[in-house]
C-alpha positions as CSV (number, residue, x, y, z in Angstrom):
1,M,-3.3,-3.0,-16.7
2,N,-3.1,-7.2,-18.3
3,L,-5.3,-8.5,-21.1
4,N,-8.0,-9.5,-19.3
5,R,-8.7,-6.0,-17.5
6,R,-8.0,-4.3,-20.5
7,T,-10.7,-6.0,-22.8
8,F,-13.2,-5.2,-20.6
9,T,-13.1,-1.5,-21.7
10,A,-13.7,-2.4,-25.2
11,G,-17.4,-3.9,-25.1
12,T,-18.3,-4.8,-21.8
13,A,-18.0,-1.2,-20.5
14,T,-19.2,0.4,-23.6
15,T,-22.7,-2.0,-24.1
16,L,-9.6,0.9,-24.9
17,G,20.7,9.2,-29.1
18,L,21.3,7.6,-25.8
19,W,22.9,8.8,-22.3
20,N,25.6,7.8,-20.8
21,L,24.6,3.8,-19.5
22,G,27.1,3.7,-16.7
23,Q,26.0,6.3,-14.2
24,P,22.3,6.0,-13.3
25,A,21.0,9.5,-12.4
26,L,19.7,9.0,-8.2
27,A,16.7,11.2,-6.8
28,S,18.8,13.9,-5.0
29,E,18.2,17.5,-2.7
30,E,18.6,19.4,-6.5
31,S,15.2,16.9,-7.5
32,A,12.5,17.0,-4.6
33,G,10.3,13.5,-5.4
34,P,7.1,14.0,-7.7
35,A,4.5,16.0,-5.5
36,L,1.8,13.7,-7.0
37,G,-0.6,13.5,-4.2
38,V,-3.4,10.7,-3.9
39,G,-3.9,9.8,-7.4
40,V,-6.3,7.7,-9.7
41,N,-6.3,6.3,-13.2
42,L,-9.5,8.5,-15.0
43,A,-9.4,5.6,-18.3
44,G,-11.8,6.3,-21.5
45,A,-9.4,7.6,-23.6
46,E,-7.5,4.1,-24.2
47,F,-10.9,2.2,-24.9
48,G,-11.8,0.4,-27.4
49,M,-8.2,-0.7,-28.1
50,H,-8.7,-4.0,-28.2
51,S,-11.7,-4.7,-30.2
52,P,-10.5,-6.7,-33.2
53,Q,-11.0,-4.2,-35.9
54,F,-9.0,-1.7,-34.2
55,S,-5.7,-0.1,-35.2
56,Q,-4.3,3.6,-35.9
57,A,-6.1,3.4,-40.0
58,D,-9.2,2.1,-37.6
59,P,-9.2,3.7,-34.4
60,G,-12.9,4.3,-33.7
61,R,-15.2,7.4,-32.8
62,L,-14.7,9.6,-29.9
63,G,-18.2,9.2,-27.9
64,R,-18.8,6.1,-29.4
65,D,-15.8,4.1,-28.7
66,Y,-13.8,5.6,-26.6
67,T,-14.5,8.9,-23.6
68,F,-12.2,12.0,-22.4
69,N,-14.7,11.9,-19.4
70,S,-16.3,15.3,-18.0
71,R,-15.1,18.0,-16.3
72,Q,-17.3,16.5,-13.2
73,T,-15.5,13.6,-13.2
74,V,-12.6,15.4,-12.2
75,Q,-14.0,18.1,-9.4
76,Y,-15.7,15.2,-7.9
77,F,-11.9,13.3,-7.4
78,Y,-10.3,16.3,-6.2
79,D,-12.3,17.7,-4.2
80,R,-12.9,14.4,-2.0
81,G,-8.3,14.4,-1.5
82,V,-7.5,12.8,-5.1
83,K,-4.9,15.5,-6.3
84,S,-3.5,13.4,-9.4
85,F,-4.9,12.0,-12.6
86,R,-2.8,8.7,-14.4
87,I,-4.6,8.8,-17.7
88,P,-4.2,6.0,-20.1
89,I,-3.6,7.3,-24.1
90,S,-3.7,5.0,-27.4
91,W,-1.0,5.9,-29.4
92,E,-2.6,5.0,-32.5
93,R,-5.0,7.5,-31.8
94,L,-3.1,10.2,-30.8
95,Q,-0.4,9.7,-34.1
96,P,-2.1,7.5,-36.4
97,Q,0.9,7.9,-38.6
98,L,4.6,6.8,-37.1
99,Q,6.8,9.4,-36.7
100,G,4.1,12.2,-38.1
101,E,1.7,14.8,-36.5
102,L,-0.3,14.3,-33.6
103,D,-4.0,13.7,-34.5
104,V,-5.6,17.2,-33.8
105,V,-9.1,15.7,-33.1
106,Y,-7.8,13.3,-30.4
107,F,-4.6,15.6,-28.6
108,G,-7.2,17.9,-28.9
109,G,-9.1,15.9,-26.1
110,L,-6.4,15.3,-24.4
111,Q,-5.7,19.1,-23.8
112,K,-9.1,19.4,-22.5
113,L,-8.8,16.7,-19.8
114,L,-6.1,18.6,-19.2
115,S,-7.1,22.0,-18.6
116,W,-9.9,20.5,-16.4
117,I,-7.0,19.2,-14.1
118,T,-5.7,22.4,-14.4
119,D,-9.2,24.7,-13.4
120,V,-9.2,22.2,-9.9
121,G,-5.7,22.8,-9.5
122,G,-4.6,19.4,-9.6
123,N,-2.0,16.8,-11.4
124,A,-1.8,14.6,-14.3
125,V,0.6,11.7,-15.1
126,L,0.7,10.6,-18.8
127,D,0.5,7.3,-19.7
128,L,0.6,5.8,-23.1
129,H,-1.5,2.5,-22.8
130,N,0.2,0.5,-25.4
131,Y,2.5,-2.8,-24.1
132,G,5.1,-2.0,-26.2
133,R,3.0,-2.2,-29.2
134,Y,1.0,-0.5,-31.9
135,R,-1.8,-1.9,-34.2
136,L,-1.3,-0.8,-38.0
137,S,-3.8,-1.7,-40.4
138,I,-1.6,-3.8,-43.0
139,D,-3.5,-4.9,-46.6
140,G,-6.3,-4.1,-44.8
141,R,-6.1,-6.0,-41.6
142,P,-4.8,-5.0,-38.2
143,V,-1.1,-6.3,-37.1
144,E,-0.1,-5.8,-33.9
145,A,3.8,-4.8,-34.5
146,V,6.1,-5.6,-31.2
147,L,8.0,-3.0,-30.1
148,G,11.9,-3.9,-32.0
149,A,10.4,-7.1,-33.2
150,S,10.8,-8.5,-36.6
151,N,7.7,-9.2,-38.7
152,G,8.8,-11.6,-41.9
153,G,12.5,-9.9,-42.1
154,Q,11.1,-5.8,-41.1
155,V,10.8,-3.9,-37.9
156,L,7.8,-2.6,-38.3
157,L,7.8,-0.7,-34.6
158,S,11.2,0.8,-33.9
159,V,12.5,2.3,-30.7
160,E,13.3,5.6,-32.7
161,D,9.3,5.7,-32.7
162,L,8.4,5.5,-29.4
163,A,10.9,8.3,-28.9
164,D,9.6,10.5,-31.8
165,V,6.1,10.4,-30.5
166,W,7.5,11.2,-26.9
167,R,9.5,14.0,-28.2
168,R,6.4,15.3,-30.0
169,I,4.1,15.0,-27.2
170,A,6.8,17.0,-24.4
171,W,7.5,19.7,-27.5
172,K,3.5,20.3,-27.2
173,L,2.6,19.4,-23.7
174,K,6.2,20.9,-21.9
175,G,4.3,24.1,-20.4
176,H,1.0,22.8,-19.2
177,Y,0.7,23.7,-16.2
178,S,-1.0,20.6,-14.8
179,I,1.6,17.6,-16.5
180,A,3.4,16.0,-13.4
181,A,5.0,13.6,-15.8
182,Y,5.1,11.6,-18.9
183,G,4.6,7.6,-18.5
184,I,6.2,6.7,-21.7
185,M,5.1,3.0,-22.1
186,N,2.5,1.4,-19.8
187,E,3.3,-2.1,-18.7
188,P,5.6,-3.8,-21.4
189,H,5.4,-7.0,-22.0
190,D,7.1,-9.9,-24.2
191,L,9.2,-7.8,-26.1
192,Q,11.4,-10.6,-28.2
193,G,14.8,-9.8,-26.9
194,L,14.5,-6.0,-27.2
195,N,16.6,-4.8,-24.5
196,W,14.4,-2.1,-22.3
197,A,16.3,-0.8,-20.3
198,A,18.3,1.2,-23.3
199,A,15.2,1.3,-25.4
200,S,13.7,3.5,-22.5
201,N,17.0,5.5,-22.2
202,Q,16.6,6.4,-25.5
203,V,13.2,7.7,-24.4
204,V,13.9,9.7,-21.4
205,A,16.6,11.2,-23.8
206,A,14.4,12.4,-26.7
207,I,12.1,13.9,-24.0
208,R,15.0,15.8,-22.4
209,E,16.2,17.6,-25.8
210,V,12.7,19.2,-25.5
211,D,11.7,19.7,-22.0
212,Q,14.3,18.8,-18.7
213,E,11.2,20.2,-16.1
214,R,9.1,17.4,-16.2
215,W,8.9,14.2,-14.6
216,I,9.2,11.0,-16.6
217,S,7.4,7.3,-15.3
218,V,9.5,4.1,-16.9
219,S,7.4,0.8,-16.0
220,G,9.1,-2.3,-15.7
221,N,9.4,-4.6,-18.0
222,D,7.2,-7.9,-18.0
223,W,4.0,-6.2,-17.2
224,A,5.7,-3.7,-14.4
225,T,5.3,-6.5,-11.8
226,S,6.5,-5.1,-8.7
227,K,6.6,-8.5,-7.3
228,R,9.0,-9.6,-9.9
229,F,10.6,-5.9,-10.2
230,A,14.5,-6.9,-9.4
231,E,14.1,-10.3,-10.7
232,V,13.2,-9.0,-14.3
233,N,14.9,-5.9,-14.4
234,G,18.3,-6.5,-12.9
235,E,19.5,-5.2,-9.5
236,S,19.8,-1.3,-10.4
237,A,18.4,1.3,-11.5
238,W,19.2,1.6,-15.4
239,I,17.5,5.3,-16.4
240,N,20.1,7.8,-17.2
241,D,18.5,11.1,-16.8
242,P,20.1,14.6,-16.9
243,A,17.1,16.1,-15.7
244,Q,17.4,13.6,-12.1
245,R,13.6,13.5,-12.4
246,T,13.0,10.2,-13.7
247,M,10.4,7.9,-11.5
248,Y,10.1,4.0,-12.3
249,E,6.9,2.5,-11.7
250,A,5.4,-1.0,-10.8
251,H,1.6,-2.2,-10.9
252,A,-0.2,-4.2,-8.1
253,Y,-2.3,-6.6,-7.7
254,F,-3.4,-8.8,-5.1
255,D,-5.1,-11.9,-6.2
256,S,-3.7,-15.3,-7.0
257,D,-1.5,-14.7,-10.3
258,A,-1.4,-10.6,-9.5
259,S,-3.3,-10.5,-13.1
260,G,-5.6,-8.1,-11.6
261,K,-8.9,-10.6,-12.8
262,Y,-10.3,-11.2,-9.2
263,V,-11.9,-14.6,-10.8
264,E,-12.7,-16.0,-6.9
265,S,-13.8,-14.1,-3.8
266,F,-11.4,-13.8,-1.5
267,T,-12.4,-16.4,0.3
268,E,-11.8,-18.6,-2.1
269,E,-8.6,-17.6,-2.6
270,A,-7.6,-17.9,1.7
271,K,-8.8,-20.9,1.4
272,R,-6.0,-22.1,-0.7
273,D,-3.3,-19.5,1.2
274,P,-3.3,-19.0,4.3
275,R,-1.0,-16.7,4.2
276,I,-2.9,-14.3,2.2
277,A,-2.7,-11.3,4.7
278,A,0.7,-11.2,3.5
279,R,0.6,-10.4,-0.1
280,P,1.0,-6.6,0.2
281,A,3.9,-7.2,1.7
282,Q,4.7,-9.9,-0.7
283,T,3.4,-8.2,-3.4
284,L,5.3,-4.8,-2.9
285,D,8.6,-4.9,-0.7
286,P,10.9,-6.3,-3.7
287,F,9.7,-3.1,-5.4
288,L,9.8,-0.7,-2.3
289,N,13.2,-2.3,-1.2
290,W,14.6,-1.7,-4.7
291,C,13.7,1.6,-5.1
292,Q,15.5,1.9,-1.7
293,R,18.3,0.2,-2.1
294,N,18.8,2.5,-5.4
295,E,18.0,5.9,-3.6
296,V,15.1,6.3,-7.1
297,Y,11.8,7.3,-6.5
298,G,8.7,4.9,-7.1
299,Y,4.9,4.8,-8.6
300,V,2.8,2.3,-7.9
301,G,0.7,3.5,-11.1
302,E,-1.8,0.5,-11.1
303,I,-3.5,-0.9,-7.9
304,G,-7.0,-2.2,-7.5
305,V,-9.6,-4.4,-5.5
306,P,-12.7,-5.4,-5.5
307,N,-15.0,-3.9,-3.4
308,E,-14.9,-6.6,-0.3
309,P,-13.9,-5.9,3.2
310,Q,-11.2,-8.0,3.4
311,W,-10.0,-6.8,-0.3
312,L,-10.1,-3.6,1.0
313,E,-8.0,-4.5,4.3
314,L,-5.1,-6.0,2.2
315,L,-5.5,-2.4,0.2
316,A,-5.0,-0.2,3.1
317,E,-2.3,-2.3,4.3
318,A,-0.5,-1.9,0.6
319,C,-1.0,1.8,1.5
320,R,0.5,2.2,4.0
321,L,3.2,0.5,3.3
322,M,3.9,2.5,0.3
323,H,3.1,5.7,2.6
324,E,5.8,4.7,4.9
325,V,8.4,5.0,1.7
326,N,7.0,8.3,0.2
327,T,5.8,6.0,-2.8
328,S,3.6,8.0,-4.9
329,V,-0.1,5.5,-5.7
330,S,-2.7,5.9,-8.9
331,Y,-5.6,3.8,-7.9
332,W,-7.3,1.5,-11.2
333,A,-9.7,2.8,-12.3
334,A,-12.3,6.0,-11.8
335,G,-13.7,6.1,-15.7
336,E,-17.8,7.6,-17.1
337,W,-17.6,3.9,-18.9
338,W,-16.8,0.8,-17.1
339,G,-20.4,0.1,-15.9
340,D,-20.2,-3.2,-13.4
341,Y,-16.4,-3.1,-13.4
342,P,-15.5,-4.4,-10.0
343,L,-12.5,-2.4,-9.7
344,S,-14.2,0.6,-10.9
345,V,-14.3,3.3,-8.4
346,Q,-16.7,5.9,-11.0
347,P,-19.4,7.0,-8.3
348,E,-22.9,6.6,-9.3
349,S,-23.7,9.5,-8.8
350,F,-21.1,13.2,-8.0
351,D,-22.3,13.7,-4.8
352,A,-22.1,10.8,-3.8
353,P,-19.2,9.5,-1.4
354,L,-16.2,8.2,-2.5
355,P,-16.0,4.4,-3.2
356,A,-14.9,2.5,-0.6
357,Q,-11.4,1.1,-2.7
358,M,-10.7,5.4,-3.1
359,K,-11.6,6.1,0.0
360,T,-9.3,3.3,1.4
361,V,-6.9,4.5,0.0
362,V,-7.6,8.7,0.2
363,S,-7.7,7.3,4.4
364,N,-4.4,5.6,4.2
365,M,-1.8,7.5,2.2
366,G,-1.8,10.6,4.6
């Protein structure tokens, strides 16, 4: 999700070595597609990341600034047909020192959440929810380090840093029953000249040093936008995975700027765009067609709409389009701290029926 959706989490919700580059690995009979099932994002462990003081030295406190939610939420969704949980996590909390050990408390919270998912029979997609960034405390103030970018002549956050954290995560979790995929970076954007294709290949290679079984989800550059996926990332698949278990990730929202803010109502948007009903195809086809041309698996890691009948119709059509080409999806988002966030599908009580958006996804994805 982009800036306005992610900043909602901080205050409102709580008062967030290269392989051969010449031969991309394609999906094949030897690597059946990722069997995720219908999914939902379970937000909370990334909350508070965009508060002004946040950094690896001041990451906030569990239960006050962020949450791993509860087993009841996991059970609620699983019992209603939602089998996959995308879990946004904070790099700064997980690894307070770049290329250092993983934090015991934060990793312990993640393991507890994964155990709940395992217990109910679901699967998890880990999502490093950092946008190609890491907030460092330098001289007592937070500095946003951009992956591969020079800051005063010094690179504060290297591709090897990203490869290192994923090598460590994969080493610790490679035998965990519920892990379906590692999402190496959520919505990378404005990377200041960094070659994201080369960088993401380096991260995939690091994971494959220790785990050859789990799927890896690689987001497209420039906010993982589905509508401009080929335009931004090129016409060809770029990951060279010897395990042939990579899926490409895009995100889809249907407001006029595809940001997911949904500032205006459907009626207001329709006045300016009489072809608004075509937005699902306009938004998703560029990504879905790209995946088909390249014979790779696609994954829509975020999709969301407000709970209004006309927006729900667009969501239903989007789900039908994805289902037709066997593309997995995770709705944005569930999470116990959302409050009145308009895209939330967190139930008011655990005996309530599925919220309309999630019901729409479940009923149209098979």
